[in-house]
N, C-alpha and C positions, 0 to 999 in steps of 0.2 A: 254116661251124662258129664261126669266129672271131664273124661277126655274133650268132650266135644267143649266144654267150656272153655277148658284149658287153649284148646287149638282156635278159639274165638279171641280169646285174650293176647296170643302170640300172633297171629293175623292182624291185631290191632295194633298192637305195638309195632310192627314191623310196618304197617299203612303210616303210622306217625312219626316212624321213621323214615322213610322215602318220602314222606309229604316234605319233612324238615330238610331233609336233604336235597329236596329239588329245589326249596324254599332259599336256602345257603348256596347254592350252586347260583341262582337266579342272583341274589345278593351280592356272590362275587365276582358274578359275570358284571352287573353293572357298578361294583367299586370299581372295577380294573378297567373297565371301558375308557378309552382316551377324551380328556378333555382339553377340549385346543381353545389357544387364544383366538379372536377374530379381530376385526379391524372393516370399518365400513368404507367403499366408495363411494367418492363425492366428488361434487361438483363446485370449484370455487376457483381462487387465483394461485396463481405458480411465479414466484420470484426468484428468477436463477441468478445468482450472484458466486463471485469468486472472496475468497476471504486473505486476508494479509496480515501482517504487523510492520510497524514502521514508529519512528522518530520523528517528533515534533520540533519545528526548528524555526527560527526567523529566516523572512525572505532572505535577508541579505544581515551582512554582522561587518560592519566597519569597526576596522582596528584602528584606532586614535594613537599615534605615537608621537616622539620630541626629535625635532629637527637639531635643537640646541642641547648643550650639555650645563649642569649645576643642578644644585640640592634645591627640592620642591619647597617652596615656598608656603603657597597654601593649596586648601583643596575644597572646590566649590561643589563637588556632587560624592554621592555615594551609590551605593548598588539600588538598583529599582529605580534610581533617580531618571524622572520623563524629564527631557531637554528640546531646546528648539534650536536650530540652526543659527551657530553664532553666539550661543550660551557659553560660558564660561566653564571651564572643566576644573583648571588647577593652574599655578601660579608657577614658574621657575625664578631663583633668584636673579635679576636683572642687572646686577651691582656691575659685573665686567663690562655687560654688552652696553650697559650706559657709559663706560669710560670709553669704549673703542668710539662710540660715536662723536663724545668731545673730542678725540682724537683725530679723528676723521673731521670733522666740523673745523679745527684747527689748521688741518692739512689744506683745506679746500681752500681756507682762508690766505695761507700762505702762498698758493697757486694761481690763485686767484690777483694777488700782489704782484707776483712774478710778470703774469701778463701786461698789468699795465708797465711796471719797468721795460720790459722788451719793448712796447708797444713805444714808449718815450723815446730811447734811443732808436728805435727804426726812423721816428719823425727826423729827430736831429740827422740820422744818415738822407734822410730823403731832402732834407733841406741844404744838406752838405753838398751832394749831387747836382739840385737845380742853382746852385750858387758857379759849384765850378763849369757847368754847361753854359751859363750866361758868360764867363768870363772868355771862354774858350769861343763863343760867339762872337767877342768883341775882338778878340785879337789872340789868334792860334799859338803866340809865341807867351803868353802869359800863364799855362798851365799845359805841364804834358800829357801825352796820351797814357802814360803808366800811371799817374796822380788819376787821372779819368776812370782808370780802370780800377783802383783804387777802392774811388768812392761809390762805384756800380756795384762792386762784388760784397763791401759793406753792406749797402742796403739790400740785397739779395740775401746775405746771410741773415740779418737782423728778419728779416720777410720769414724766412725758413723758423728761426727762433720764435716768434709769436706762434708760430701752427703748434710748435712743441709745446711753449707754455700753455694756450689753447687746450691741445690733448692732456696735459698736465693736468687743468682745471674738470675737464671731462672725466679723467682716470680717477681723480679725489672725488667728485660728486657720485661715481659707481661705489667708491668706497663706503662714503657713507652712505648711500642707501643700503648697502649690503650691510651694514651695523643698523640700521634702523629696522630691516627687516628679521633681525636676529634679535632685536630688542621685542619685536610683534612676536616672533615663535615663542620669547619667554610665555607669552598668555595663550596656554593651551584652549581650544574654542573646540567645540560641537559641529562636526560639517554637515550634518543632517538631524533632520528631526528625528527623534525615536528616544529609545527607555537603556537606559547602562544596565547591561547584565552581567558585567566583569569590570572590578578595577582592580590592579597591579600595582599600584603605587602607593606610598604611606607619606604622610608628611615627614619632611626632616629627610627623605632618602634622595640619595645622588643620583644624578644621570649620568652617563656617558652616551654621547651619541657619536662618537668621533668613527666606530667601526660598523657599529650595526645601529640601526633605528629603533628605541627601546617602544616596547606596547605598554602603554598607559591603561587607556581603557578600551572596554568593545560595547559597540552602541548599535541596539537592531531597531533599523527603523520600521515605522507603518506597520507594531505589532498589533495594533487594533485592528487596523484596515486587514491585514491577513499574515497568515502562518504557512509554513510547507509543512508537508509529512513526506518523507520520502520510504516508501514501501519497497522490498522487496517482494515482486511477482515470479513463481516459476515459470518457466519457460513454456512447461502444457498449457498455461492460462494466459499466455501473454496475448493470443489470439483474441481470445473472449475480451481481455483488456482494453484492446484496440476498437474493438464491435462497442463495447461501450463508451470510449471517449468518442467514435463517429457518431452515437445516436444521441451524445451529451444525456447520459444517465447519471444519477445521483450516487453519492457516494455517503455511505452512513460511516459513524466511527464512536469508539468511547474509548476513555484513559481511565486508569485506574484510579485516580484521585476523585472521579465523579462517577461511580460505578452505576448508578442509577438515571445518569444521564447519556442518551445518544444525540448526537450533534449531526444535523442533517442538512446542512449548507453549504457541504465541502462538492468539490468537481475536479476531476481529473486536470492535469492543468499540464502536465509534459509528461511522453515516454520515454525514456532516454535509450539509446542506442549504445549502452556501454554495459556489457554484460561481464557479471561475476560470477567465476567459477570458483567452489568450494566441495570438495569431495566428490568430484564430476557431477555437481549439482550447479546447475546454470539458473541463474535468476538474473531479472533485469530490474533496473530502478525506475517507479511509477512516482512522478510528483504530484500529490494531490493537495489543493488551495483550500483554504476555509478560512472564514472571520472569523475574529477574536474581539470582539467588542469590550467583552466585560474583564480580558487579561485572563480568562481561565486556562486557557493554554499557554504553560509555560516551556522553555529551551530543554529539550533532554526527554520530556515525556514521550513513554511508549502507546501508541495508537493502535487498537483493534479495529482494523478498515475492514467493513464490506463492500465491494464491487458489485452495484447492481448492472446487469447483464441485460433482461429482460425480464418482461414481468407477461405473463400468459393470464388471459381475464377469463373466467367462465369456461373452462376445460375438465375435464373429466379426470381425476386424481386417484392414485390408489397410493396406500402407506409403504414404504419403501422396505419394512419389515416383510410384508407380504411374497416382496420380489427376491427375498432372502431365503424364506423359510423351503425346505428340502425335507419332506416327509418319508418316513420308513416305508417300505413296502407291504409290510401288514396292515396299514391305516389306508392303501388308497383300493380303491375297488379294481377288480380284475380288469378291467374293458381300458383303466386307463394307468395299467403299472407299463406299458410302452414308452411313456413319456419318462418314467424315471432312467428305463433302460438308455433311451436318446440321450439325457442329460448325461450318463455317465460315459456314453462315448462320445460326447462333447468335450469331456474335462480336458481343458487345457494342460492340466498336468501330464497326461499321459503324453503328449505334444516334445514335452521338454525333456521327459524320459526316453524317450525315443530317437531325439534327433536333436542336436546342439546349432543348426544351421537356423539362420532368421527365414522368416517366409518372405517370398515376393511384397515389393511394396503394396502391386493392385490386390493381391491375395489378403494383404492385413489391413487394406480399406473393405475390399468385399467382407471378409471376416468382422470388423466394425459391425459394419449395417447388419449384420445377421445377427448379431449380438443385442440388437434389439427386440428381437423375439425373444417373448419369456414366459414361462406356464406359471400361473399363479393356481390355488386349490382351495375348494368352496367344500362344504360340508353338503353329501348328497343326502336329499330329503325322504322319507321314509316312501312315498307316493314313488317317488324315482328308482328307489330300489327294487320296489314289486315293478317296476317297469322293464328295468334290466332282467331283473331273475324270469317274467314270463317270455322275455325275447331269446333270453339265452335257452330256455325251456323249449321253444319253438325249433330255435336255429337247432339244439341237440334231436329234438326228433324229427327235423327234417334229414339231416345227417344219415340220423339209424332209419329212414326209411318210413317211419310211424306216422299216424296220423297226429296233429298239432294237438297238446293237450289243451284241456278247456280252461277259460280264463277262471280266475278266482272271483266266485261270486259276491263275497263280501271286500267291498272298496276298502281299501286301506287309508285309514283317517289321516287327512293332512295337519290338521294342528292338532294341538292336545286340549281336550274339551275344558281342562283346569284352568290354565295357562292363557291360553290362545295362541303361543307360540308354533312356528311348523315343527313336526318332528321329523327328526334326523334319524337315520342309519345308524350311522356311525362312521362312514367311510370316506373317503375324500375323492370330487370330482374335477380333474383336471381342466383348467380353461385356458387357452393360449392368447395372449394378448401382443401387442405392438408399442414399445413405450417410447417416450420421446427425450423432453427435459427433463431435470430433478434439480432438487435442493434436497436440504437434509433431512426432510420428513416425508416428502412425498415423491411420485413420480407421474408425468404426463402419460395417461394414456392414450394412444394414438388412433388403435382400432381392435376388434374384439370383440368378445361377447359379455362385457363387462359391461354395467349402466348405472346410473345413482341410486344409491341406498343398496349394493349386492355386499353380502357378508363375505371375505375372503380370511381365511384363516392365515394367521403371523406367527401363531408356534403350537408348542402342546404344553398346558399346565402340569404344574409336580402333583402325583397323587397326595390326595389330602388325608391328615392324619386319622388313624381310624379313633 
């Protein structure tokens, strides 16, 4: 009797241990089951864009210099002063130029007096010549031919002297105009409407303009109306920028001074055919125009630009993380593991390792089009797993020449009775799609077996702490 009791106790202990081990095995299996990160395929808008950076500058920088030399007598403007065309900027000491004007005025008066003197002598010579002609007509013997020639040539010489004196007057007038112009140049005025963005002189400073025109001010006109941003765009994106220019797409940008402000009124004004090559990287300058009514944009600011190339409306789009996810073989159901092997066979690294030659251009274009075909992964439901298991049994039985096995009597539940969510098998199923344009978050799905609301796998979550 005692033996039987001991045997029953031992059997009970063994049963408890077996049940505990079974439960522990199930708990470990559930704990080690992969937990996938997922995202939803949705219908919405997609904006295709190109990002670049550039420097804000005025449309034009007018450098104001000095034509004459001398000390700076007075400054009328400073940095950031808004000026109109003709407004005074600075005065140069005009004393030596005023003295030159007085000298040239006196010289002009002298030249004019000389003209009057020569004209008087000419008139006397004309009168002498007329009297000699009258005497010659009365009696040819009263005056010789030599005396007649003397009167005539004296008159012609004085006529020439009148022309010389008149030319001297014009020369004196020109000298006077030059001196007056130099006096005018001592008043430095603004040639345009704008803002003084740089001042390079101080009161009392002496200018020397004999050899090179000194630069006094830099004025930026129309800073409120328009500013330019010169962006450097990579050669790979310049085709998209041309497309954006042709379709008059908007340009958005921000500056570090106003990180919460997005400027939306910019447009592409010019794509310059002037490449810049730096370390084998080719870029092209793209000029973006933007209004600046509040003068928020200052010369030299760095702008971060987004060129909108196109905007797709109401398209099916998938998160980019789903396209980059590549699962391990143990997480993929057996019938879809061929897609993993296909991806390995098409790995571009293998081509680089086996050949250093570039493919033909047409093959490269074909490969680029083929790259639009992608594989994404979704979790297999319990119902799909049961159907696949039944099909595999039927195929194995057919190969072995046996009758098809009976279907499972109790159907596999599709959803969890507690949460109402679909029951998953823990394996991944491959879906082939073709993609189109992409931005930094989503990619357009042009064709495939995905639809709005489908859940795709984007990664594997780290195991939870025990």
